N, C-alpha and C positions, 0 to 999 in steps of 0.2 A: 555349452551345457552338454554333458556326457550323453552317451546313448541312453534312451530310456529302458529302465529295467524290465524285464518280462514279468509278467505277473506270476505270483507264487503258485505252486501246485493247487489243484482243485480238492484233492483229498484231504478231508478234515483231518486225519490222523498225522499228516505232515505239518500241522499247525499247533500240536500240543506244545511245543516249544516255546510258541508265541502267547501262550495263554496269559491274561493280564496278571501282573503282580502287585501293583499298587493299590493302595485303599483310597479309592477315588470317591468324591462326593458327587450327588446328584440333585441337591437340594436348592441350588440357585446357579444362574447362568453366570458366566464370566463377562467383563464390561464390553459393551457393544463394540467398541473402538478396537478392541483386540482381535476381533473376527470380521471388521469391515461391514458392519451392518448399522443402518439408521434407527430401526425398530426394535426395541427390545424383544418384542414377539417373535422376530425372525432370528433370534440367537438360540441355538441348540446346545452348545458346548458348555459344559458345567464345571470341569476341573481338568488338571493335567499333572503329570510327573514325569521327571527325567529318570529314565532307568539306567543307561550308562550314558558316559560321556564320550569323548572321541575315541574311536577304537582303531589301532593299526592294524593293518599298514594303511588303510584309507581313513579320512576324516570322517567317521560314521558315528551317528549319534541314535539312540533309541530312546522313544518317548511312548507314554500313554495317555490319551485324549478321552475324556468321559463327555457323553452327551445324552440327553434324553429325548427320544423321539415321540412327538406328540402324535396321538391316536386320531386327531382331528386338525387338520390343517388346511390353508387354502390350496394347495396342490396335493393334499393327501386324499386323491378320489379313488384310487384303485381298490374298492371294495375291501377286502380282508387282509390286504398286505401293505406293507410300507412302501410309500411311492418312490421309484427310481430317481426322480429329480430331488427328493428330501434327502436320501441316502448320499447323493452326489454333493449337496449342500453340507452335509456333515462333514464329509471328508475335505472338503474346500475350507470350511472354517477350522478344522482341525490344523491344516497346514499353515494357515495364517496365523494361529494362535501359537503355534510352536516357533515360527519365524521371529514373532515379537518378543514372545516371553523368554525364550531360551537362548536364541541366535542373534540377538541385539539388532535386529533389523529395525529401523525407526518407524514410527507410525506414519509418517508422511510418504513411505514408499508405496508405488503402484505396483501391484501384483499381476503377472502376466501367466496364465495357465496355458502351457504350451502344448501339454499332452496328457492323458488321462487313459487308463486300462482298468476295467473292472470285471471280475468274474463272481458270479453267484455260487455258493457252496451247494446249499440245498434250500429248496423253494420254502420248505415248513419253518426255516429260521426266519423268514421275513413276514411270517404270518402275525397279524396284529393279535395281541393277547388282551386280557381283562384290566391290564394298566398300562401306562407308557413304557416302551422298552428302554432299558438301560443299556446304551452303547457304548462300547469301549474299543478305541482304535489303537492297536499296537503297531507303531511305525517305526522304520529305520530310515533316516534321511542322511544323505551325503551331500553335504554343501560344496558348492563352488566358492572360491574365495579370490579377491584380487590381491595385489602384491602387499597391501596393508593389512591383509587378513580379514577385511570386511566381506561378508557373505554377499553374493550376488545373485544367488538361487540355490536351489537343491532338488535333486531327484529323490524319489522315496519308493519305498515298498511298505505294505502293511496288510494287516488282517483287521476286519471289523468284526467285532464280536456283540451279538445282541442276547442280552440276558444269560450271559455265560456259554453261548454257542458261536462257534465261528459261522459267520454268514456271507461275508464277501472278502474276496482278496484283490488288492489293487497295486497299481504303480502309476508313477506320472512324474512330471516335472514343472516346476515354478520357477519364474524369473522375477527378481526385484529390481526396480529402477526408480530413481530420484524423480521427483516432480519435473525438474528441468528436462531430464532425459526423456521422460514420458512425452512431455510437450513436443519435443524434437521428433519423436519417434511419429507421433500422430500427424505433426505437420508435414512430415515427409510422405505419410501416407495420403493425406489430404491433397498434396501437390500433384499426386496422380490423376487427379480429378480435374485438373485445369483444362479449361476448353470443353468440358462437358456440362450438361445440365443435370444438375441433381434431381432424382425423383422420388417422391415419397407418397405415392397414392394411398387412398383409401381402399382398403380391400376387404372383401367379404370374408369372414370366417367359416370354415367347414363345420357341418354339422358335428356337435361333439362326439355323438356315437360313432361317426365314422372313423374317429382316429383315437378312440379308446378312452375318450373323456366323457365326464357328465356335465361340467359347468363351461358353458361358452366362453367365459372370460379365461379359461385355461387353454383354450383351443389357438395353438400358435401358426397355423396354416390356413390357406385357402384350401378349396375341395380339391383332394388330391386327383390327378389324373392316372390312371393304371391301366396299362396294357396288358393284353394276354402274353406278351412276350417275357413279362417279369419285369418291366421298368416302370417307374411311377414318378411324378414330379408334382411340385406345388411350390407356391410363393409363402415366404414367411410373413406372418402378420405380428408387427412389432409394435407392441402395445406399450409404450414408455411409462403408462400409469398402473402397470401391473404391480401389485404389492410385494410380491416375492421375486419377480424375475428384474425388476427395477425398484428394489428396496431403496436406492439412492440413485441420484443422477449420474449417468453414464454418457460418454459421447462415441458410443460404440454399440454393436450388438453384441450382447455378452454370450460367452461360451456356454453358459447352462441353457440359455434360450436355444442355442443350435443344437445341443444335446437333445432337448425336449422336441424340437422340430424333427430331429432324425428319428427318434423314438416314435412320434406320432405318424410320421410317413411310413416307417417299417411295419407299423400296426396296422395301417390302413391297406398297405399293399398286401400283406400277408393274409390279412382277413379276406379280401377280395378274391385274391388268386386261389386261396385253398378252401374258401367257403366257411371260414371260422367266425364266430362273434368277436369283434374287436375288443371287447371288454374283459374277454378271457386270455389275452395275451400279455404277457409280461417281459421284460428285459432280464435276460439271464447273463448277459456279457456286452461289453462296450469297448471299443477302442476309438480314440479321438485325437486328432492331430490338428491343432489350430496353427496355420500357417500365416495368416494375415489379419489385420482387423476388418471387420465387417462395418460399414458405414451406415448410420442410422436414416440417411436420406437417399439411399440407393435401393433398388428392389433386390432383394436377397431370394435366390432360388436353390431349392433342394432337388436333387435328382437320385434316385435310388434304383438299384438292381438288386432283385430278390434271387438268392441262390436255392439249393435244392435242399429240402427236408430231410432231416436226418435223427436217427435217435440217439440221445446222449445218455450212456449208461449210468454216468456219475449222478446226473439230475433225475433219471428215471422218467424221462420225457421226450417227446419229439421237439426239435429245434429247428429254426429255419435262420440262416444268415442273410444279412442285407448289407449292402455297402452303399454309402451315401456320400455324395459331393454337395457341399453348400458352396455357391458362388455368387458374385456380383459381376454384372456386365461380362460374363464368360471368364472371369478370372477366380478361381478357386480360393476361397480363404479357409476352408476347413474339409478334412476327410474323416469320415467315421466308418465304423463297422459295429452293427448291432446284431445280437442274437435274440431272436423273438421264441418264446416258448409259450405253448398253451397250458394254464393251470387255473384251478378254480379252488 
């Protein structure tokens, strides 16, 4: 996989050239198999179009993918704005659809999200209006191919537009592997556990208000421990019955759950250290690199260090950076950086 592209500039003027061109539909979702979802209710993508084919000198392709954002969803809890986890899922579904529909990646391939970078343009673009938002992702992908020309994965950069306004810029990387190759990867990871006793204890969830949630079912951490020095830690509560995070059976802790855990730990730490209400804090930037599989039957710990608050002129708000490490048995499985901003 190539180096992960940096996110595009946060200045909306820089993205006028990426304004959506295709006449996309929003009246029905795509088949759920094309976005790797079991429940029809968990499918948000509605249409797509190829804008340009392979562009020299690199094998780059540009696509537009449409989605409808529900105003009410199991994870859509953040008052009047679209939830971070929901937006991440739209980006994930868009990448999966492009791979299957346009790059001939077989439906039985396992998808591994190895990295993700996101930046919010302006908070008002995320505010929930009187009807479900029409989202369009304008994205350029750079496939990596084997000697036979088969796509093994791709890097991407893109802009997510909500109701015609640029809302988020992002970049990341996806890898596709066959069922057999995925089983070999998982077997190798499981072999590391030989001689150790897997542990999957029952854990008490934190109070939802501490981590910026309202529904206890969406709380994915134990009560965070936050020190005056700016560090915080908690254990992940892995609920394999959650209808969004575990829409279908998985044999590992998914990346979106780790992202949500990082978000919740960041919110809890910033709220306590700065005396802010947790429900007023939103994510305005995220960086994530997933370096190893997180096993379902091992304790998963998240540790965060809160940085110094600063004023972001583009957002017109005070932001606080937080660095998070997710690990199992002292072995890191993901490193993340979350920018938290107060907004009402």
